[in-house]
C-alpha positions as CSV (number, residue, x, y, z in Angstrom):
1,M,73.9,142.9,111.9
2,K,77.3,142.0,113.1
3,K,77.9,140.2,116.3
4,V,80.5,141.7,118.8
5,V,82.8,139.2,120.3
6,T,83.8,140.3,123.7
7,E,87.2,139.7,125.2
8,E,86.0,137.1,127.4
9,E,84.5,135.1,124.2
10,K,87.9,135.7,122.5
11,K,89.9,134.1,125.4
12,E,87.6,131.2,125.5
13,I,87.8,130.6,121.8
14,H,91.6,131.0,122.0
15,S,91.8,128.6,124.8
16,E,89.6,125.9,123.1
17,H,91.8,126.4,120.0
18,F,95.1,126.0,122.0
19,D,93.7,123.0,123.8
20,M,92.6,121.4,120.5
21,I,96.4,121.7,119.4
22,V,98.0,120.3,122.6
23,R,95.4,117.2,122.2
24,S,96.7,116.7,118.9
25,Y,100.3,117.0,119.9
26,V,99.7,114.5,122.7
27,E,97.9,112.1,120.1
28,F,100.9,112.4,117.7
29,R,103.4,112.0,120.7
30,D,101.9,109.2,122.0
31,N,100.4,107.1,119.1
32,K,102.1,108.6,116.0
33,T,98.6,109.7,114.8
34,E,99.1,112.4,111.9
35,P,97.9,115.7,112.9
36,R,94.9,116.7,110.8
37,F,93.0,120.3,111.4
38,A,90.3,121.7,109.5
39,A,91.8,125.1,109.6
40,P,95.5,124.4,109.5
41,M,96.7,128.0,108.7
42,V,95.3,129.1,112.0
43,V,97.2,126.4,113.8
44,V,100.3,127.3,111.8
45,H,99.9,130.8,112.8
46,T,99.5,129.8,116.5
47,L,102.8,127.7,116.1
48,M,104.6,130.6,114.6
49,D,103.4,132.8,117.6
50,L,104.7,130.4,120.0
51,G,108.1,130.1,117.8
52,L,107.7,126.4,116.8
53,I,107.5,127.5,113.3
54,E,109.6,130.2,111.8
55,N,108.2,131.4,108.6
56,K,105.0,130.9,106.6
57,P,105.2,127.7,104.8
58,E,106.0,127.7,101.0
59,L,104.6,125.2,98.5
60,S,107.0,122.2,98.1
61,E,107.3,119.9,95.0
62,E,106.3,117.1,97.5
63,A,103.0,118.8,98.5
64,L,102.1,119.3,94.8
65,K,102.8,115.9,93.8
66,R,100.9,114.5,96.5
67,A,97.9,117.0,95.8
68,Y,97.9,116.0,92.2
69,S,98.0,112.3,93.1
70,R,95.0,113.1,95.6
71,V,93.0,114.7,92.7
72,M,93.8,111.8,90.4
73,T,92.8,109.0,92.8
74,G,89.5,110.6,93.8
75,V,90.5,111.4,97.3
76,E,89.9,115.1,96.3
77,R,86.2,114.9,95.0
78,V,86.1,116.8,91.8
79,N,84.0,116.0,88.7
80,K,85.4,114.7,85.4
81,Y,85.5,118.2,83.7
82,E,87.4,119.9,86.9
83,K,89.9,116.8,86.8
84,H,90.4,117.0,83.2
85,A,91.3,120.6,83.8
86,E,93.5,119.8,86.5
87,I,95.3,117.2,84.4
88,T,95.7,119.9,81.4
89,N,97.1,122.4,83.7
90,F,99.7,119.8,85.4
91,N,100.8,118.5,82.1
92,S,101.5,122.1,81.0
93,G,103.5,123.0,83.9
94,R,100.7,124.8,85.5
95,I,99.1,124.5,88.6
96,G,95.3,124.3,88.7
97,K,93.2,125.8,91.6
98,I,92.0,122.4,93.1
99,V,95.8,121.0,93.0
100,R,96.9,124.3,94.5
101,G,94.5,124.4,97.3
102,S,95.1,120.7,98.3
103,A,98.8,121.1,98.1
104,F,98.7,124.2,100.5
105,S,96.6,122.3,102.9
106,I,99.1,119.4,102.6
107,Q,102.1,121.8,103.0
108,L,100.5,123.3,106.2
109,H,100.0,119.9,107.8
110,M,103.8,118.9,106.8
111,E,104.8,121.9,108.8
112,I,102.5,121.0,111.7
113,K,104.0,117.6,111.7
114,S,107.4,118.9,111.4
115,A,107.0,121.2,114.3
116,F,105.4,118.3,116.5
117,E,108.4,115.9,115.7
118,R,110.8,118.9,116.7
119,M,108.8,119.1,120.1
120,V,108.8,115.5,120.8
121,S,112.7,115.4,120.0
122,D,113.1,118.3,122.4
123,E,110.9,116.5,125.0
124,N,113.1,113.3,124.7
125,K,116.3,115.4,125.0
126,S,115.1,117.1,128.2
127,I,114.0,113.6,129.6
128,T,117.3,112.1,129.0
129,K,119.2,114.8,130.6
130,K,116.9,114.7,133.7
131,K,117.8,110.9,133.6
132,N,121.5,111.4,133.4
133,K,121.7,113.9,136.2
């Protein structure tokens, strides 16, 4: 049986999610802590809704290289057969599903970090303007 989510529950979930993004931003701004989210696509969509990210991110070469490195160094936990398949795919110019998934997550986090950096820059500009008045 499907659970029906009330409008009040939706607002509470949205509020908690937004609070998590704000806390992560403040941590980034104050301590330069890299933003890490379990569901980065949801965060990207939220930032897109706020106008802080313009378009859905596309995979970059940097994200693919970082993802491949994560698979090779064991950061992404894969068994030896999956690792061999990823190496074979990568060496033949194809992108395996594990590398692609990791690269997509890396790309989303890169976009979030970039949005946070723009927010910090905008904050600093507005503080500077207020001091100069």
